C-alpha angles and dihedrals in degrees: 000000000000125000094257092054091047091050091050091049091050091049091049092050091049090049091053091047091052093046091054092046094049091048092049093050094045093051092047091052091049090055092057132226094343093042097129092061093046101049116091128206094240090053091052092047092049092049091050093047095242136109123261087247091057089048090054090051089062106034137029096199142017090246090056091050094048093048096043094105091053090047093051091045093050089047090061095055096096094045091048091053091048089056092063119099111281093230095052113112113256096245093049092045095050094047094046092047095049092045089053093046100045105032104044093101105013112242119272102257096206092047094048091048090052091051097046093046096050114072095208092050093044089052091052091050091048090053089054092051091049092052090051094055093079097058090041091052090050091052091049090048091051091054095046103037093242131132116242090200094056109018125073095208101080095038095046091045092050091050091048091051092051090049093049091053091053093047091048090054093053092046091049090056094049116118113263096022112138101171121107118252089246091058093049094044092050091051093048094049092048089064095057110029115086120202095231136011115271117268120251136056120325123232113275 
C-alpha cells in the first residue's frame, strides 16, 4: 500500500471516529443531565451512519466515544508545541500552542458541561489529559534541553499545563462568566508556565 493510500485510509478512519463521537455527544446532550445512562450503542451507531459492529471497533464504552474529541485534542498537545518557533521563549510557546489547540474552534459549551458534570465522562477526559502529559513533557524537554526521564521540570510543567486547561474549562462554564475561553485559558496558563527551567541541579 502506497503512502497516499495509507493517508487516505487514516483520514477515513479518523472521520468515522469523529462522526461516532459527535453523534454520541449530541445524543447524550439531548437526553439531559443523565444522558450518558440513557444513550444506547445502537442509537449512536445509527446517528453516525455506521453499524454497531463498526462502533465497537472504535470504542469500548460510551464514555470513551463521547470524550474522543477531547482525547484526540489532548493527544496533539505535544505536537502543537513542537510546531512553535524554536527561538520562542518556553512560556510564550506553551501559551500560544495551547491557545491555538483549544480555542480554534472554541469548545462546545453544552458538550463540555455534559462532560464536567458527569463523573464517568469527567474521569474519561482526565484519563485523556493524563495520557497526553508524556508527549507534552517530551516537547517541553526538547525546547529546554532537559531529560523527561530524569528531570522533574518537563514532567511537572506538562502536568501543570494540563491542570490549568481543566481548571480554565470549569471556570469558563461558571455562571456569570462573560470572558472568552481563550482569555481564561491564557490567564490560567500564565500562572503555571515558567519561561525557563529553574537553576540548580536536576533530580537524578
